[in-house]
N, C-alpha and C positions, 0 to 999 in steps of 0.2 A: 765839222768836227760831228761825228755820230754820239750824240749823249745817251743813247741807247747802252752803249757799249762801256764797261768799267774795265779798265786794265788792269789786273790782279798781280802779273809779274812780266818782266821783259827781258831780254838779254841779247846780245850778239857777239859774233865771233866769225872771223873769216869770211865775212860775205853773208852769214846767215841770221837772220832776224827771227827770233821766236817769242811770241806772245800769249799771254793766256788772258783769255778775255771772258766777262760775265755779261751776258744779254739780259736788261732789266726785264724787258718786256715778256720773254718766254721762260727766264731764270735758267737759260741753259749755260754750260761751260762750254766755250770754244777754244780750240789750240790754232793758233795761226804759224804758219812757218813761212817766210820768203827767202828765197835763194836769190841774193841781188846778182849773183855772177850771171844766171841764167834767165833771170826775170820770172822764175816760176813761184806761183805762190799756192799755199794749201790752206785750207781751212777745215777744220772737223770738230763737230761735236764729242766732248767726251764725258763720260760719267764725272758726278762732282766729286765721287770718291776717289777717282783716279788722277783728279785734275794735276797735282803737283808730280806725280808719276810722268804723265803725260809731258809736262813742260821739262822735266828732267831728261826723257828720252824720247823726243818729239818724233823721230823717225819709225819708231814702234808703231805709233798711231797714224801719220800721216802716209805711212806707206802702203796702205790700204785704200787711200782716197786718191781721186783724181785731181788734179791740180787746178784751179780756178782758171777760167777763160782769160786772154789777153784783155787787158783792160778793164777787168772786174773790179769792184770797188769794195773794200773790205772795211 
């Protein structure tokens, strides 16, 4: 378990898992989206003032990010 990451919010629906994380060491807010149907995972840093918007509308934010490589640990 990565004790550096604090889960702020989590939800899942129809094979999609959305998590909002805070990294203690860098003080970054990170949006993580996992598509369990395809195995694709995206992780993108978001400004803290947009964190809730990113959680509510994740594909507006991860649409600009490349998926993590297969086997990447988040």
